KEKE-3310 file (N, C-alpha, C; in steps of 0.2 Angstrom, whole numbers, plus 5000, padded with zeros to 4 digits):
npx = (5004:5003:5009:5009:5025:5027:5015:5006:4991:4981:4970:4965:4971:4961:4950:4956:4950:4952:4955:4968:4977:4992:5007:5013:5012:5015:5016:5026:5032:5034:5036:5031:5015:5003:4990:4980:4969:4956:4939:4934:4924:4926:4939:4937:4929:4938:4948:4942:4937:4924:4907:4898:4885:4886:4890:4885:4886:4889:4885:4895:4906:4908:4911:4922:4939:4955:4972:4984:5000:5010:5023:5027:5030:5044:5041:5027:5010:4998:4985:4988:4992:4979:4973:4981:4979:4965:4966:4974:4965:4955:4961:4966:4954:4946:4936:4922:4915:4900:4892:4878:4863:4854:4838:4834:4826:4827:4830:4825:4831:4824:4822:4809:4794:4794:4806:4821:4819:4829:4839:4852:4866:4870:4885:4897:4909:4924:4927:4914:4909:4911:4903:4890:4890:4886:4895:4906:4915:4925:4934:4947:4957:4973:4971:4962:4947:4940:4926:4926:4925:4937:4951:4958:4973)
npy = (4994:5011:5025:5042:5048:5056:5065:5079:5084:5097:5108:5123:5139:5151:5162:5162:5160:5157:5144:5134:5123:5115:5109:5092:5077:5080:5094:5109:5106:5091:5083:5087:5090:5102:5108:5121:5128:5121:5114:5100:5092:5096:5091:5077:5075:5079:5069:5057:5059:5064:5071:5085:5081:5068:5065:5063:5072:5078:5094:5101:5097:5105:5118:5117:5119:5113:5111:5103:5095:5085:5073:5067:5051:5048:5047:5044:5045:5058:5052:5042:5050:5055:5044:5041:5052:5050:5039:5044:5053:5045:5037:5047:5054:5043:5038:5030:5023:5021:5014:5019:5016:5027:5032:5043:5057:5058:5065:5058:5058:5057:5053:5061:5054:5052:5057:5068:5086:5095:5107:5108:5118:5134:5139:5148:5161:5163:5177:5182:5177:5184:5194:5188:5185:5190:5204:5201:5202:5195:5192:5182:5179:5184:5184:5190:5187:5190:5191:5194:5201:5193:5199:5197:5196)
npz = (5000:4995:5003:5011:5015:5026:5036:5040:5049:5053:5062:5053:5054:5063:5055:5043:5027:5014:5004:4998:4987:4983:4975:4974:4964:4947:4947:4950:4962:4966:4977:4988:4995:4998:5007:5012:5023:5020:5019:5027:5020:5007:5005:5006:4995:4985:4987:4984:4971:4969:4966:4972:4975:4977:4990:5007:5021:5038:5043:5050:5043:5032:5037:5046:5044:5038:5038:5028:5026:5017:5013:4998:4991:4980:4962:4963:4956:4952:4953:4963:4973:4977:4982:4992:5000:5003:5011:5021:5027:5031:5041:5050:5054:5058:5049:5042:5027:5017:5003:4993:4984:4975:4969:4956:4948:4931:4914:4899:4884:4868:4850:4842:4835:4817:4815:4818:4819:4817:4808:4796:4800:4795:4788:4797:4797:4805:4809:4811:4822:4834:4833:4835:4848:4865:4872:4885:4901:4913:4927:4934:4946:4941:4928:4914:4905:4889:4879:4864:4847:4836:4826:4811:4802)
capx = (5000:5007:5006:5013:5031:5025:5010:5003:4984:4979:4965:4967:4971:4955:4949:4958:4944:4953:4959:4973:4981:4998:5012:5011:5014:5013:5017:5033:5035:5030:5038:5027:5008:5001:4983:4979:4962:4951:4934:4935:4920:4930:4945:4934:4926:4944:4952:4938:4935:4916:4904:4895:4879:4888:4892:4881:4890:4887:4886:4902:4912:4908:4914:4929:4945:4961:4979:4988:5006:5012:5028:5024:5035:5046:5037:5020:5006:4992:4980:4990:4992:4972:4972:4985:4975:4959:4968:4976:4959:4951:4965:4966:4947:4943:4930:4920:4911:4896:4889:4871:4860:4849:4834:4833:4822:4831:4827:4826:4830:4824:4820:4802:4791:4795:4813:4823:4817:4834:4841:4859:4868:4874:4892:4899:4916:4927:4926:4907:4907:4911:4897:4885:4890:4886:4902:4906:4921:4925:4941:4949:4964:4976:4969:4955:4945:4935:4922:4925:4927:4944:4953:4963:4977)
capy = (5000:5017:5031:5048:5047:5059:5070:5083:5086:5100:5113:5129:5145:5154:5168:5160:5157:5156:5138:5133:5116:5116:5104:5085:5075:5084:5101:5111:5103:5085:5080:5090:5091:5106:5110:5126:5130:5117:5111:5092:5089:5097:5086:5070:5075:5079:5063:5052:5061:5064:5077:5088:5078:5061:5064:5066:5073:5082:5101:5104:5096:5111:5124:5115:5120:5110:5111:5096:5095:5078:5072:5062:5047:5049:5043:5044:5049:5062:5047:5039:5055:5056:5038:5042:5057:5047:5034:5048:5056:5039:5035:5053:5056:5037:5038:5025:5025:5016:5016:5017:5017:5032:5033:5050:5058:5060:5066:5053:5061:5052:5056:5061:5050:5056:5059:5074:5092:5100:5109:5109:5124:5138:5140:5155:5163:5165:5184:5183:5174:5189:5199:5185:5184:5197:5206:5200:5202:5192:5192:5177:5180:5189:5183:5193:5184:5194:5188:5200:5198:5193:5202:5193:5200)
capz = (5000:4995:5008:5011:5019:5033:5034:5046:5048:5059:5060:5050:5058:5063:5051:5036:5024:5007:5003:4992:4986:4979:4975:4973:4957:4941:4949:4951:4968:4966:4983:4994:4994:5003:5007:5017:5025:5016:5023:5027:5015:5000:5005:5005:4988:4980:4987:4981:4965:4969:4965:4978:4976:4979:4997:5012:5027:5043:5042:5052:5038:5027:5040:5049:5040:5039:5034:5027:5023:5016:5009:4993:4989:4973:4957:4964:4952:4955:4956:4969:4978:4979:4986:4999:5004:5005:5016:5027:5030:5034:5047:5055:5057:5060:5045:5038:5022:5014:4997:4993:4977:4976:4963:4955:4942:4925:4908:4894:4877:4862:4844:4841:4829:4811:4815:4820:4816:4816:4801:4795:4802:4790:4789:4800:4796:4812:4811:4812:4829:4840:4832:4837:4855:4869:4875:4893:4904:4919:4929:4938:4948:4937:4921:4912:4899:4886:4874:4859:4840:4834:4820:4807:4798)
cpx = (5004:5004:5011:5019:5030:5020:5008:4996:4982:4973:4968:4967:4964:4955:4952:4953:4946:4958:4963:4976:4986:5003:5009:5013:5011:5013:5024:5036:5032:5031:5034:5020:5005:4994:4982:4971:4957:4946:4935:4930:4923:4936:4943:4932:4932:4947:4948:4935:4927:4914:4900:4889:4880:4890:4887:4885:4887:4889:4893:4907:4913:4911:4920:4934:4951:4966:4982:4994:5009:5018:5026:5030:5037:5042:5030:5016:5001:4987:4982:4990:4984:4971:4975:4981:4969:4961:4970:4970:4955:4955:4965:4959:4943:4936:4929:4915:4906:4893:4882:4868:4854:4845:4833:4829:4827:4827:4829:4825:4829:4821:4812:4800:4792:4802:4815:4821:4822:4836:4849:4861:4871:4881:4894:4906:4918:4926:4919:4905:4907:4905:4890:4884:4890:4893:4901:4914:4921:4933:4942:4956:4967:4974:4962:4953:4939:4932:4921:4927:4935:4945:4958:4967:4979)
cpy = (5006:5022:5036:5046:5050:5064:5073:5085:5090:5106:5119:5134:5149:5161:5167:5157:5155:5149:5138:5126:5117:5110:5097:5083:5079:5092:5103:5108:5096:5081:5082:5092:5096:5109:5115:5128:5127:5114:5103:5089:5090:5092:5079:5070:5075:5072:5057:5053:5061:5071:5079:5083:5070:5060:5067:5066:5078:5089:5104:5102:5101:5117:5123:5115:5116:5111:5105:5098:5088:5078:5066:5058:5048:5044:5042:5048:5053:5057:5044:5043:5056:5050:5039:5047:5054:5042:5038:5051:5051:5037:5041:5054:5049:5037:5031:5027:5019:5019:5014:5019:5022:5033:5041:5051:5061:5061:5060:5056:5056:5056:5056:5056:5055:5058:5066:5080:5097:5101:5109:5116:5128:5139:5147:5156:5165:5172:5186:5181:5179:5193:5195:5184:5190:5198:5205:5200:5199:5191:5186:5178:5186:5189:5186:5190:5189:5191:5194:5197:5198:5196:5198:5197:5197)
cpz = (5000:5000:5008:5016:5026:5031:5041:5044:5054:5057:5058:5055:5058:5059:5044:5032:5016:5007:4997:4993:4981:4980:4973:4966:4952:4942:4949:4957:4970:4973:4989:4992:5000:5002:5013:5017:5020:5021:5022:5021:5008:5000:5003:4997:4983:4981:4984:4974:4964:4968:4971:4980:4977:4986:5002:5018:5031:5041:5044:5047:5033:5030:5043:5044:5042:5035:5034:5023:5023:5011:5004:4991:4981:4968:4958:4959:4955:4957:4962:4974:4981:4984:4992:5003:5007:5011:5022:5031:5034:5041:5052:5058:5058:5056:5042:5033:5020:5007:4996:4986:4978:4969:4962:4948:4937:4919:4903:4887:4872:4856:4843:4835:4823:4810:4817:4816:4815:4809:4801:4796:4795:4792:4792:4799:4803:4813:4812:4819:4834:4839:4835:4844:4859:4871:4883:4895:4911:4921:4934:4940:4944:4930:4919:4905:4896:4880:4869:4852:4839:4827:4817:4803:4792)
residu = (MET:LEU:GLU:PHE:GLU:VAL:ALA:SER:VAL:LYS:PRO:ALA:ALA:PRO:GLY:VAL:ARG:LYS:GLY:SER:MET:ARG:GLY:GLY:PRO:GLY:SER:GLY:ASP:PRO:GLY:GLN:PHE:THR:ILE:VAL:SER:TYR:PRO:LEU:GLN:ARG:LEU:ILE:LEU:PHE:ALA:HIS:SER:LEU:ARG:ASP:ASP:GLN:LEU:LYS:ALA:PRO:GLU:TRP:MET:GLN:SER:GLU:MET:TYR:ASP:ILE:VAL:ALA:LYS:VAL:PRO:PRO:GLY:ALA:THR:ALA:GLY:GLN:ALA:ARG:ILE:MET:LEU:ALA:ASP:LEU:LEU:ARG:ALA:ARG:PHE:GLN:MET:THR:PHE:HIS:HIS:GLU:THR:VAL:ASP:ARG:THR:VAL:TYR:ASP:LEU:SER:VAL:ALA:PRO:GLY:GLY:PRO:LYS:MET:LYS:VAL:SER:VAL:SER:ILE:ARG:PRO:GLU:GLN:VAL:GLY:ALA:LEU:LEU:PRO:ARG:ARG:THR:CYS:SER:VAL:GLY:ARG:MET:VAL:PHE:ARG:ASN:SER:PRO:ARG:THR:THR:SER)
# end
């Protein structure tokens, strides 16, 4: 069984609400995996590659923040690091898990009698795309993305 060489799990400092994950396999620092101020629920979702709707957890798991620093064994992959994180959380928090099947309402898309009613799209030149889309700007960190027409030289 692959495991972190050494790992520290402790409650995050009070008042620190911005979580971050850095390092680990595939990063600039593959030997150390550092998680700062992350809720336990998010750590479980990340470690098990789950979506929000796939985990039922107590409310406190959304608000209690933790810091984790772990030394990753040489040659470990990102997938193995997730498994090691899952094992670490299971051991440190004495967690047990169970799987259950849940019935949900879903849409079943099918072709109507008589076949599809869609028409073949008219070809659009790249320079026309910007004119068809609304102009929007949003910023994320230091990067700014703009939806605007492109000009070709």
